[in-house]
C-alpha positions in Angstrom: 39.1 2.6 -9.7 36.3 0.0 -7.6 33.0 0.5 -9.1 30.3 1.7 -6.2 27.0 1.6 -6.1 25.5 4.6 -3.9 22.5 4.3 -1.8 20.4 7.6 -0.1 18.2 6.6 2.9 14.7 8.0 3.1 12.0 9.4 6.0 12.7 7.7 9.7 16.3 7.5 9.0 16.9 10.9 11.0 18.4 11.4 14.6 19.3 14.6 16.9 22.7 14.9 16.1 23.4 13.9 13.0 25.9 15.3 10.5 27.7 17.1 13.6 30.9 15.2 13.2 30.7 15.5 9.6 30.8 19.3 10.0 33.2 19.5 12.8 35.8 17.7 10.7 35.1 18.7 7.2 35.2 21.9 5.5 32.8 20.6 2.5 30.5 19.5 5.1 30.2 22.6 7.0 30.1 24.7 3.8 26.8 22.0 2.7 25.1 22.9 5.9 25.6 26.6 5.3 24.5 26.2 1.9 21.3 24.5 3.1 20.7 27.0 5.6 21.0 30.0 3.0 18.7 28.0 0.7 15.9 27.7 3.1 16.2 30.6 5.4 16.6 28.7 8.8 18.9 26.9 10.5 18.9 22.8 9.5 22.1 22.4 10.3 20.7 23.6 14.4 18.2 20.9 13.9 20.2 18.0 12.6 22.9 18.6 15.0 20.7 19.6 18.6 17.1 18.5 17.6 14.6 18.4 19.2 13.6 15.2 18.1 10.2 15.8 17.7 10.4 18.5 14.9 13.0 16.5 13.4 9.6 13.9 13.0 7.7 16.4 11.3 8.0 15.7 7.6 8.4 18.9 6.0 11.9 19.3 8.6 12.5 15.5 8.5 13.0 15.7 4.3 15.5 18.2 3.9 17.6 17.3 7.1 17.8 13.8 5.6 19.2 15.5 2.6 21.5 17.6 3.7 23.3 15.0 5.7 23.2 12.9 2.8 24.7 15.6 0.5 27.3 16.5 3.1 28.7 12.9 3.7 28.2 12.5 -0.6 30.4 15.6 -0.8 33.4 14.3 2.0 33.4 10.9 0.2 33.8 13.3 -3.5 36.9 14.8 -1.9 38.5 11.7 -0.8 38.1 10.5 -4.5 35.1 8.3 -3.9 32.4 8.7 -6.3 29.5 6.4 -7.7 29.1 4.7 -11.1 25.5 4.1 -10.3 23.2 5.5 -7.7 19.4 5.3 -5.9 17.3 6.7 -3.4 14.7 5.3 -1.4 11.2 7.6 -1.7 13.0 11.2 -0.3 16.5 9.9 -1.0 16.1 9.9 -4.9 16.5 13.9 -4.4 20.0 13.6 -2.8 20.8 10.3 -5.8 20.1 13.3 -8.6 22.2 15.6 -6.4 24.8 12.5 -6.5 24.4 11.9 -10.0 24.8 15.9 -11.3 21.2 16.3 -12.6 19.9 18.4 -9.7 21.4 21.4 -7.8 21.6 20.7 -4.4 19.5 23.9 -3.2 16.9 23.2 -5.4 16.5 19.8 -4.0 16.7 21.0 -0.5 14.4 23.9 -1.0 11.8 21.4 -3.1 12.0 18.2 -0.4 11.1 21.0 2.3 8.2 21.7 -0.4 7.2 18.2 -0.6 6.9 17.4 3.0 4.9 20.2 3.7 2.2 19.2 0.3 2.4 15.4 1.7 1.4 16.5 5.4 -1.2 19.0 3.9 -2.6 16.2 1.3 -4.6 14.2 4.1 -6.3 15.2 6.9 -4.6 14.0 10.6 -5.7 10.5 11.8 -7.8 9.7 8.1 -4.6 7.9 7.0 -2.2 5.1 7.9 0.7 2.7 7.2 1.7 -0.4 8.1 4.6 -2.9 7.6 4.2 -6.5 6.6 6.6 -9.0 7.5 6.7 -12.4 6.4 4.4 -12.2 3.6 5.5 -12.1 0.1 5.1 -8.8 -1.7 2.3 -10.7 -4.3 0.3 -11.9 -1.5 0.5 -8.4 0.2 -0.8 -6.3 -2.8 -3.9 -9.0 -3.1 -4.8 -8.5 0.7 -4.3 -4.7 -0.7 -6.6 -5.2 -3.5 -9.1 -7.6 -1.2 -9.4 -4.9 1.4 -10.2 -2.1 -1.2 -12.9 -4.1 -2.3 -14.5 -5.0 0.9 -14.0 -1.4 2.6 -14.5 0.9 -0.5 -11.1 2.2 0.9 -7.8 3.4 -0.9 -5.1 1.4 0.2 -2.3 -0.2 -1.9 1.3 -1.5 -1.5 3.6 1.7 -1.0 7.2 0.4 -0.3 8.1 -3.1 -1.6 11.5 -2.7 0.9 12.5 -6.1 0.8 11.3 -10.0 0.5 10.4 -10.0 3.3 9.0 -6.5 4.2 6.0 -4.7 2.0 4.4 -1.3 3.4 1.1 -0.7 2.7 -0.5 2.5 3.0 -4.2 4.4 2.6 -6.9 5.1 4.4 -7.2 4.2 8.2 -10.0 1.7 8.0 -8.8 0.1 4.9 -5.3 -0.4 6.3 -6.4 -2.1 9.2 -8.8 -4.0 7.2 -5.6 -5.5 4.9 -3.1 -5.5 8.1 -6.1 -8.1 9.3 -6.6 -9.9 5.9 -2.1 -10.2 5.8 -2.0 -12.0 9.1 -4.7 -14.1 8.2 -3.0 -15.3 5.3 0.6 -15.8 7.0 2.1 -12.4 7.9 4.4 -13.1 10.5 4.2 -9.4 11.8 1.9 -6.4 10.7 3.4 -3.0 12.5 1.4 0.0 12.1 3.7 2.6 11.2 4.5 6.2 13.1 3.8 8.5 10.4 2.3 11.8 9.6 0.8 11.0 6.6 -0.1 7.9 4.2 2.5 8.1 1.8 3.0 6.5 -1.6 -0.7 5.9 -2.5 -3.6 7.7 -4.4 -4.3 9.8 -1.0 -1.2 11.4 -1.9 -2.6 13.1 -5.6 -2.7 16.6 -3.8 0.8 16.5 -3.3 2.0 15.5 -6.2 -0.4 17.7 -8.4 1.3 20.5 -6.1 4.8 18.9 -6.4 4.4 18.7 -10.2 4.3 22.6 -10.6 7.2 23.1 -8.8 9.5 20.8 -10.0 8.1 21.5 -13.7 10.1 25.0 -12.7 13.0 23.3 -11.6 15.8 22.7 -14.1 16.8 19.2 -14.4 20.4 18.4 -16.4 21.5 14.9 -17.9 22.9 12.8 -15.5 26.7 11.8 -15.4 25.5 8.2 -13.6 22.1 6.6 -14.1 19.9 6.6 -11.1 17.8 3.7 -10.5 14.0 5.3 -10.6 11.7 4.3 -7.5 8.7 4.2 -9.5 10.0 2.2 -12.3 13.2 0.5 -11.2 14.9 1.3 -14.2 18.6 3.2 -14.7 17.6 6.9 -15.9 19.9 9.4 -17.2 17.5 11.7 -19.3 17.0 15.1 -17.2 13.1 15.1 -17.8 12.9 11.8 -17.1 14.5 11.9 -13.9 11.9 14.9 -12.9 8.8 13.1 -13.8 9.9 10.3 -11.8 10.2 12.1 -8.8 6.7 13.8 -9.5 5.1 9.8 -10.0 6.8 8.7 -7.1 4.5 10.8 -4.4 1.7 8.6 -5.6 3.3 5.5 -6.9 5.0 2.6 -5.1 8.6 2.2 -3.9 10.0 -0.9 -6.1 13.2 -1.0 -3.8 13.7 -4.6 -4.4 13.4 -4.6 -8.1 15.9 -0.8 -8.2 18.5 -2.7 -5.8 18.4 -5.9 -8.1 18.6 -3.4 -11.4 21.9 -1.9 -9.4 23.3 -5.3 -9.0 22.9 -5.8 -12.1 25.5 -3.0 -13.2 28.0 -4.9 -10.8 29.5 -2.8 -8.5 32.1 -4.2 -6.2 30.3 -2.6 -3.5 27.2 -0.6 -2.3 27.4 2.5 0.2 24.7 3.5 2.2 25.4 7.8 2.3 23.8 9.6 5.0 22.3 9.0 8.2 21.5 5.5 9.4 21.6 2.3 8.3 18.5 1.1 7.3 19.1 0.5 3.8 22.3 -1.5 4.5 19.7 -3.7 6.8 17.3 -4.5 3.4 20.2 -5.5 1.5 20.7 -8.0 3.5 17.3 -9.6 3.0 17.7 -8.4 -0.6 21.3 -10.1 -1.3 23.2 -11.4 1.6 25.9 -11.8 -0.6 26.6 -8.1 -1.5 29.0 -5.8 0.5 27.4 -2.8 2.1 28.9 -0.1 3.9 27.4 3.0 5.3 28.9 6.8 5.5 27.3 8.9 8.0 30.4 10.2 10.3 34.1 10.7 10.2 34.7 7.1 11.1 32.3 5.3 8.5 33.6 7.9 5.6 37.1 7.0 6.2 36.2 3.3 6.4 34.3 3.7 2.9 37.2 5.8 1.6 39.8 2.8 2.8 38.1 0.5 0.4 38.4 2.7 -2.4 
């Protein structure tokens, strides 16, 4: 059997219409959407299939929507005998990765990410925080620019997502982010793009959200994982249920160490990677991390069948 690594996307992979093709063509996907609707008490399936786009952009809806589409695709692949040997998820995607690993029940995951989105949204007043993508500057230089901008502005700012050797996302108080962006440009960044986000994720400003989420997650059952999960905060393979829970808690204020996490997965020697869920963001990052890796996506009938046919 081919050894596969599954990757699960995070926020901003959503689009209106996602998952509809899967639900129309596969009973197990349709059941997954029904399970999510029941768990949440409203129709996340309608929001995924029809939008509106504006509501899908709100983090408390976006998070359960992406998680549901990812798990629907995961279950269709499983029905076709395509299962992972190792998994990882980008930020929010780590919840779907835990579902794939058998450490977290789907209904618990989708309920938790709805609250996670709400807690993150409420942690920082609108306009106080910001995030920016720094392109073409090393992660070390970007992190140093953040430290220098923090010292200069006395504001909260940190490197939040180490997405690829070419892309690091910074997060924090708006004035500090703007100063760090300027410093990055002065030090050779090709571009700095301010991101349209509803909150400054993965920095110390998220501590109130982390505290609230910790209470919720500590009441949630986690089992030992059947396959290892490469967790964002440590870029390490974990199977212990309580360690997986703690990683999800620490992840709210901690950085997403995606480059290192992917390299840990590559070290396990998978024949291919499959991005399971909406979009191809992680496939794009993989090309920047290691062009030699085969990375497919699975989000609708055509791409699921293509991934299954390589098995």
